[in-house]
C-alpha angles and dihedrals in degrees: 000000000000127000135207111196122188125210092246090062100261113136128196124196127211146134123286124242135162116028124358121242145066130289136176125207145124111298116225137160135231120207098200117128091208137014103074090146092055089047092052093051098041106112089211087077094061109131095022139105105220125210116199112215095200105092101221114061129169098028095126096039127216127299137182096245105060100055117118096204141005095282144000114282104189114113093217139356129221124192139164105220117015116205111219090189126053134202112206129110090222095049118115105166138026116245089249092055092047094053091046090052092056099035097248116155115225138185126198137181088051122145091248092175091060091044092050093048090049092053091046091053100038101027133241110312143169119283140181119222119195137175094185108033116093098180109091094191092055090053092048090054091048090052091052091050094049118104117257123244088259095055099064133057102226092172089074090060097049104038122097117259097215132032116257139177119244114215105168113104127192116288106264093219089059101048107014127246119335129197113203118211124224094263136129116221120190112204118199107217113223088152103318123197120228094233090060089055091048091054092049093046092049089060102034128045094223130038120177120190117207133186120268092243096058115121125240089250092055091048094048091048087069088064097228123193089208137008123220123198111205138215120266146156135283140012113339093206093071093055095089096156093050091049091049091049093050090048089055091048090053092050091051090061087201100136144349119285128211123186133191127193108321087014088056090052095047090048091049093049091048088055095049106269125132128241126213137177118256117226095245104347134228115282123157146062100266108067116136114225126184120216102216092198097057100022088231127136121227128190107224146181118249137187114166140112097191133058140187128253139173098039111201119244091258089068128073121212108235107167137028134186109245093210097060104358092240119157113276102169147004141178133204114252095221109016127065093253130123139154144182130208095215131066114263091179086066105199094188110011148053123325097226094118104043089112090075088078089053089051091052091053091047090051091058108091094003116136088220125066088223119059117217098254089065094059117101121250113280094020 
């Protein structure tokens, strides 16, 4: 028997799979029907136990092509029905084998619907997951002693340690022909996903990835045409050095800046906005977002537990989440800077927002801080 105990005293029973052991982390849920492999390997999930709401997980196995980083980053994994057999010509391992290989503790045969409803009502909270502890009260106490998501800098654990050049573009048979421009994009790695890098490389001939702790001076020495701020895990407010660096990059006015997810939050904080913790976050591939500039609705992929508020007057709100009206995007009114909270690279998820990468490329070298695709209809 395996147990998942929450800090508020609620306990869920199940069967262990993956690695043996005990882990403590924030418990969250993802509503995607597919994409469990991309979820596992998304560095933004570092420090979290992830519950998948779709009931059948593992039925297409694990392959070497759909990973979003070098390894899985989730602290623990919770599913309803685990498939021990997979049916996919690309599959190489079962989900159970994959989690064992990387030391990830899993629990299956859990009432994930009840767990998800509990988190929705009570909010994301710390939990203790164990495959070998039979005392529920002991696990509850361990969950209560565990650090919160805002007490640990998970970016330090997921960022690269040395700069490197990314040369793999998007597969042409997936997205059609691409013509990369002679541009150099520097991507700051707070926990970057590979599909983001593929999108950037498909549109620029050179993409250099640098560690999160690099200074503005080091970044600018690479002479970028554009700077990209990546997704990543945890609370943006504790990343004081990253915020300071981005503020210096903004003041330099050397090149356009585009931020996604944690990069969006860091950029917003550097410009004077405020960050706050959502009750249970947005995680899944089915979140409706409204583009306030075009009045169009896009279905998007999300993975964040924090959001921005109180945008300063220099920033224009461009996107909102239609479920809770939280901020999903902004642009600077005078500088070539914009950001979105969601994931336009969508791995996994819909492709509604791929054009944001095109807008970033258009912004580079444009005499206006706002490329034409951002303008509302009739403007």
